[in-house]
C-alpha positions as CSV (number, residue, x, y, z in Angstrom):
1,M,90.9,41.6,20.6
2,T,91.0,40.0,24.1
3,K,92.3,36.5,24.9
4,M,88.7,35.3,25.3
5,E,87.8,36.7,21.9
6,W,90.7,35.0,20.2
7,A,89.7,31.8,21.9
8,L,86.1,32.1,20.6
9,L,87.5,32.9,17.1
10,L,89.6,29.7,17.3
11,G,86.6,27.7,18.4
12,L,84.5,29.1,15.6
13,S,87.2,28.1,13.1
14,V,86.9,24.5,14.3
15,L,83.1,24.5,14.0
16,W,83.2,26.0,10.5
17,G,86.2,23.9,9.5
18,G,84.0,20.8,9.6
19,S,81.4,22.3,7.3
20,F,83.3,21.6,4.1
21,F,83.7,18.0,5.2
22,F,80.0,17.6,6.0
23,V,78.9,19.2,2.8
24,E,81.2,16.9,0.8
25,I,79.4,13.9,2.3
26,A,75.9,15.2,2.0
27,L,76.4,16.2,-1.7
28,D,76.6,12.5,-2.5
29,E,72.8,12.3,-2.2
30,L,71.4,15.8,-1.7
31,P,71.2,18.6,-4.4
32,P,72.6,22.0,-3.2
33,L,69.4,23.8,-2.4
34,S,67.9,20.9,-0.5
35,L,71.1,20.6,1.5
36,V,71.0,24.3,2.4
37,W,67.3,24.2,3.3
38,I,67.7,21.2,5.7
39,R,70.8,22.9,7.2
40,V,69.2,26.2,8.0
41,S,65.9,24.6,9.1
42,L,67.5,22.2,11.6
43,A,69.8,24.9,12.9
44,A,66.8,27.3,13.3
45,I,64.9,24.7,15.3
46,V,67.9,24.1,17.6
47,L,68.4,27.9,18.3
48,W,64.7,28.7,18.7
49,G,64.4,25.8,21.1
50,Y,67.2,27.3,23.2
51,I,65.5,30.7,23.1
52,L,62.1,29.4,24.2
53,L,63.7,27.2,27.0
54,T,65.6,30.2,28.4
55,G,62.5,32.4,28.3
56,Q,63.9,35.1,26.1
57,K,61.6,37.6,24.5
58,L,60.9,37.3,20.8
59,P,61.4,40.4,18.6
60,K,58.1,41.8,17.3
61,K,59.1,44.8,15.2
62,F,58.8,44.3,11.4
63,S,62.1,46.2,10.9
64,I,63.9,43.6,12.9
65,W,62.4,40.6,11.0
66,L,63.2,42.4,7.7
67,A,66.8,42.8,8.8
68,F,66.8,39.0,9.7
69,G,65.6,38.3,6.2
70,T,68.4,40.4,4.6
71,M,71.0,38.9,6.9
72,G,69.7,35.4,6.1
73,L,70.0,36.1,2.3
74,L,73.6,37.5,2.7
75,N,74.9,35.1,5.3
76,N,73.0,31.8,4.6
77,I,71.1,31.4,1.4
78,L,73.6,32.9,-1.0
79,P,76.9,31.7,0.4
80,F,75.7,28.3,1.5
81,S,74.1,27.6,-1.8
82,L,77.0,28.9,-3.9
83,I,79.6,26.9,-1.9
84,A,77.5,23.7,-2.2
85,W,77.1,24.3,-5.9
86,G,80.8,25.0,-6.3
87,Q,81.8,21.9,-4.3
88,Q,80.0,19.7,-6.9
89,D,82.9,20.4,-9.3
90,I,85.9,21.5,-7.1
91,S,87.5,20.0,-4.1
92,A,86.8,21.0,-0.5
93,G,90.4,22.1,-0.2
94,L,90.1,24.5,-3.2
95,A,86.7,25.7,-1.9
96,S,88.2,26.5,1.5
97,I,91.1,28.5,-0.2
98,L,88.6,30.5,-2.2
99,N,86.5,31.0,0.9
100,A,89.6,32.3,2.7
101,T,89.4,35.5,0.5
102,T,86.5,36.6,2.7
103,P,88.7,38.8,5.1
104,L,90.2,40.6,2.1
105,F,86.7,41.4,0.7
106,T,85.5,42.3,4.2
107,V,88.3,44.7,4.8
108,L,87.5,46.4,1.5
109,V,83.7,46.5,2.1
110,A,84.0,47.6,5.7
111,G,86.4,50.3,4.7
112,L,83.8,51.6,2.3
113,F,80.7,51.4,4.5
114,L,81.9,51.5,8.2
115,S,83.4,54.7,9.6
116,D,85.1,52.8,12.5
117,E,86.7,50.2,10.3
118,K,88.6,52.3,7.8
119,L,90.9,50.5,5.4
120,T,94.5,50.8,6.6
121,G,97.8,49.7,5.2
122,F,98.1,47.2,8.0
123,K,94.7,45.6,7.3
124,F,95.3,45.3,3.6
125,A,98.8,43.9,4.1
126,G,97.6,41.5,6.8
127,T,95.0,39.9,4.6
128,V,97.4,39.4,1.7
129,V,100.0,37.8,4.0
130,G,97.3,35.6,5.6
131,F,95.9,34.5,2.3
132,S,99.5,33.5,1.2
133,G,99.7,31.4,4.4
134,I,96.5,29.6,3.4
135,L,97.9,28.7,0.0
136,L,101.1,27.3,1.6
137,L,99.2,25.6,4.4
138,I,96.9,23.5,2.3
139,G,99.5,23.0,-0.4
140,L,100.0,24.4,-3.8
141,D,99.2,21.1,-5.4
142,V,95.5,21.7,-4.6
143,L,95.6,24.5,-7.1
144,E,96.4,22.2,-10.0
145,G,92.9,22.4,-11.3
146,L,92.6,26.2,-10.8
147,G,92.3,26.8,-14.5
148,G,89.4,24.4,-14.9
149,N,85.8,24.6,-13.5
150,I,85.9,28.4,-13.7
151,G,82.2,28.7,-13.0
152,A,82.4,26.7,-9.8
153,Q,85.3,28.8,-8.7
154,L,83.6,32.1,-9.5
155,V,80.4,31.2,-7.5
156,T,82.6,30.2,-4.5
157,L,84.3,33.5,-4.7
158,C,80.9,35.2,-4.9
159,A,80.0,33.4,-1.6
160,A,83.1,35.0,0.0
161,I,81.9,38.4,-1.2
162,S,78.4,37.7,0.2
163,Y,79.9,36.8,3.6
164,A,81.8,40.1,3.5
165,F,78.7,42.1,3.0
166,A,76.9,40.1,5.7
167,G,79.7,40.8,8.2
168,V,79.2,44.5,7.6
169,Y,75.4,44.5,7.5
170,G,75.2,42.5,10.8
171,R,76.7,45.3,12.8
172,R,73.2,47.0,12.8
173,F,71.8,44.4,15.3
174,K,73.9,45.8,18.1
175,R,72.2,49.2,17.6
176,M,68.8,47.4,17.4
177,Q,69.6,45.8,20.8
178,V,68.9,42.3,19.6
179,K,70.8,39.5,21.4
180,P,73.3,37.5,19.3
181,V,71.5,34.2,19.7
182,T,68.2,35.8,18.6
183,V,69.9,37.3,15.5
184,A,71.3,33.8,14.7
185,A,67.9,32.1,15.1
186,G,66.1,34.9,13.3
187,Q,68.3,34.9,10.2
188,L,68.1,31.1,10.0
189,A,64.3,31.0,10.3
190,M,63.9,33.6,7.6
191,S,66.4,31.8,5.4
192,A,64.4,28.6,5.7
193,F,61.1,30.5,5.0
194,I,62.6,32.3,1.9
195,L,64.3,29.3,0.5
196,L,61.5,26.7,0.9
197,P,59.4,27.6,-2.2
198,V,62.6,28.0,-4.3
199,M,63.9,24.6,-3.1
200,L,60.5,22.9,-3.8
201,I,60.4,24.3,-7.4
202,V,64.0,23.5,-8.3
203,D,64.6,20.2,-6.4
204,G,61.1,18.9,-5.6
205,G,59.8,17.7,-2.2
206,D,61.3,14.2,-2.7
207,S,64.8,15.5,-2.6
208,I,64.8,15.9,1.2
209,V,63.6,12.3,2.1
210,N,64.9,8.7,1.8
211,H,68.6,9.4,2.4
212,S,71.3,7.2,4.1
213,M,72.2,7.4,7.8
214,K,75.6,8.7,6.7
215,V,74.1,11.7,5.0
216,W,71.7,12.5,7.9
217,L,74.6,12.3,10.4
218,A,76.5,14.7,8.2
219,M,73.5,17.0,8.0
220,G,73.1,16.8,11.8
221,G,76.7,17.8,12.3
222,L,76.4,20.5,9.7
223,A,73.2,22.0,11.2
224,I,73.9,21.7,15.0
225,F,77.7,22.3,15.2
226,S,78.7,24.1,12.0
227,T,75.6,26.3,11.9
228,A,73.6,26.7,15.1
229,L,76.4,26.7,17.6
230,A,78.8,28.4,15.1
231,Y,76.4,31.3,14.6
232,F,75.8,31.7,18.3
233,V,79.6,32.4,18.6
234,Y,79.7,34.4,15.3
235,F,77.2,37.0,16.4
236,R,78.7,37.2,19.9
237,L,82.1,38.1,18.2
238,L,80.6,40.4,15.6
239,E,79.1,42.5,18.4
240,S,82.4,42.8,20.2
241,V,85.3,42.7,17.7
242,G,83.8,44.0,14.4
243,A,83.4,42.6,10.9
244,S,87.1,42.7,9.8
245,N,88.5,41.0,12.8
246,L,85.7,38.4,12.9
247,L,86.1,37.3,9.3
248,L,89.7,36.3,10.1
249,V,88.2,33.0,11.1
250,T,88.4,32.0,7.4
251,F,92.2,32.1,7.8
252,L,92.0,29.8,10.8
253,I,89.7,27.2,9.4
254,P,92.4,25.3,7.4
255,V,94.7,25.5,10.5
256,S,92.0,23.9,12.6
257,A,91.3,21.2,10.0
258,I,95.0,20.2,9.8
259,T,95.3,20.2,13.6
260,L,92.3,18.0,14.0
261,G,93.7,15.6,11.4
262,I,97.0,15.3,13.3
263,V,95.3,14.8,16.7
264,F,92.5,12.4,15.7
265,L,93.6,10.8,12.4
266,G,97.4,10.5,13.0
267,E,98.2,12.7,10.0
268,S,101.7,14.1,9.8
269,L,102.7,17.8,9.9
270,K,104.7,19.0,6.9
271,A,107.2,21.8,6.8
272,S,104.8,23.7,4.5
273,N,102.1,23.4,7.1
274,I,104.3,25.0,9.8
275,A,105.4,27.7,7.3
276,G,101.7,28.4,6.4
277,M,100.6,28.6,10.0
278,L,103.4,31.1,10.7
279,L,102.3,33.2,7.7
280,I,98.7,33.1,8.9
281,G,99.8,34.2,12.4
282,L,101.8,37.0,10.9
283,G,98.9,38.2,8.8
284,M,96.6,38.1,11.8
285,S,99.0,40.1,13.9
286,I,99.4,42.7,11.2
287,I,95.6,43.2,11.0
288,D,95.3,43.2,14.8
289,G,98.0,45.9,14.7
290,R,98.9,46.2,18.4
291,L,102.2,44.4,18.1
292,W,103.2,46.7,15.2
293,T,101.9,50.0,16.6
294,K,104.0,49.4,19.7
295,S,107.0,49.6,17.3
296,K,105.9,53.1,16.4
297,V,104.6,52.2,13.0
298,E,101.7,54.4,11.9
299,T,98.5,53.0,10.4
300,H,97.1,55.7,8.2
301,P,94.0,54.9,6.2
302,L,94.7,54.1,2.5
303,Q,93.9,56.9,0.2
């Protein structure tokens, strides 16, 4: 990964780091499916507006739109809904820890389905070390309720698995020669289309109206920054660095959240925060591999 790609990865972690916060606010008044439908619909409008303003061509092949629908299911509908459902019963901190298992699942899924991203000892060890850093960074006290709300925790873990499959499936758009922003807009539009009848049946049409300004501001931030802009960066990185490297962003999200809290909210930095950040950095360097291969350490695929 180049310096620019690492910078984009860090920026993506900041954009996605705010999503747990926005969801926490919106869930005060919105049921999960309505929240997700508003999120993907607003984000789709933003991205399609950008595409039309820049004069880009719209894809016409049925196969591409079918791929958009599949990607929308794996990358939007399932994980967004499962995380929102889970956050009704577990804290945003615990949800972000469970979401941080995504790279581990991605390394496993990519190793099974992608010939150029075979599972190596470095990748597996790096994800384990990085996840340990996540636990230390956020604080082990967050895990006090780990034994309770098993259902909420399991659905949040299922969201991480869905993200892993989405990261692997999304590689096909490079072969289809579809631009990253078009992929982002296409999957969001198909997500809104697929989810609309389900949302209306489960929540009813009244669930998306008559909400407070606080909730609409949260949904605006969630849709514009944590979804539309985030996916523009996401697909740009997926095209250049691969699924396993891209999903490292879930390790960086808590780091970004703590850093933003220190800069803008005057929060203090604990020793455990520093230790966690160091572990995350170590895990990412192990997965990246270059520092360690220079030390003549071999990276044979796991058998």
